[in-house]
C-alpha positions in Angstrom: 0.0 0.0 0.0 2.8 2.3 0.8 4.3 1.8 -2.7 1.1 2.7 -4.4 0.7 5.8 -2.3 4.3 6.8 -3.1 3.8 6.1 -6.8 0.7 8.4 -6.8 2.5 11.2 -5.0 5.4 10.9 -7.5 3.0 11.1 -10.4 1.3 14.2 -8.8 4.7 15.8 -8.2 5.8 15.0 -11.8 2.6 16.6 -13.1 3.1 19.7 -11.0 6.7 20.1 -12.2 5.6 19.7 -15.8 3.0 22.5 -15.2 5.6 24.8 -13.7 8.0 24.2 -16.5 5.3 24.9 -19.1 4.4 28.2 -17.4 8.1 29.1 -17.2 8.5 28.4 -20.9 5.5 30.7 -21.7 7.0 33.5 -19.5 10.4 33.1 -21.2 8.8 33.4 -24.6 6.9 36.6 -23.6 10.2 38.0 -22.1 12.0 37.3 -25.4 9.3 38.9 -27.4 9.4 42.0 -25.2 13.1 42.2 -25.5 12.9 41.8 -29.3 10.4 44.6 -29.5 12.6 46.9 -27.4 15.6 46.1 -29.6 13.5 46.9 -32.7 12.3 50.2 -31.2 15.9 51.1 -30.4 17.0 50.5 -34.0 14.1 52.5 -35.3 14.8 55.5 -33.1 18.5 55.4 -33.9 17.8 55.2 -37.7 15.4 58.2 -37.5 17.8 60.2 -35.5 20.6 59.5 -38.0 18.4 60.5 -41.0 17.4 63.8 -39.4 20.9 64.6 -38.2 22.4 64.0 -41.7 19.7 66.1 -43.3 20.3 69.0 -40.9 24.1 68.8 -41.2 23.9 68.7 -45.0 21.6 71.8 -45.0 23.8 73.7 -42.5 27.0 73.0 -44.5 25.3 74.0 -47.8 24.0 77.2 -46.2 27.4 78.0 -44.9 29.1 77.5 -48.2 26.4 79.6 -49.9 26.9 82.3 -47.3 30.7 82.5 -47.6 31.1 82.0 -51.4 27.9 83.8 -52.5 26.6 80.8 -54.5 23.1 81.2 -53.2 21.1 78.0 -54.0 23.7 75.7 -55.3 25.6 74.8 -52.1 22.4 74.3 -50.1 20.9 72.1 -52.8 24.0 70.1 -53.3 24.8 69.4 -49.7 21.1 68.9 -48.8 21.0 66.1 -51.4 24.3 64.8 -50.1 22.9 64.8 -46.5 19.8 63.0 -47.6 21.9 60.4 -49.4 24.2 59.9 -46.4 21.2 59.7 -44.1 19.6 56.9 -46.2 22.9 55.1 -46.3 23.2 55.3 -42.5 19.6 54.0 -42.1 20.6 51.1 -44.5 23.8 50.4 -42.5 22.0 50.4 -39.1 19.1 48.2 -40.2 21.3 45.8 -42.1 
């Protein structure tokens, strides 16, 4: 009788351990998904900041060249386009 009782208790314990492991696996999957979302958000924010920074830097350099050399729209347009191109390259590099 003692062996049957011990066997039932072991089966019950084994079932409880299986339930706990299943719950831990679900929690681990949720934590991994949350971490992945945070990483993707970080990459997105960084890519956006790089794009805006390159655009502003190109415009500022172009405006400065136009101001000093009196080449009114050409420096701004040229360096603005260069800044946009560099910004998109940086976004590509970050998200690669």
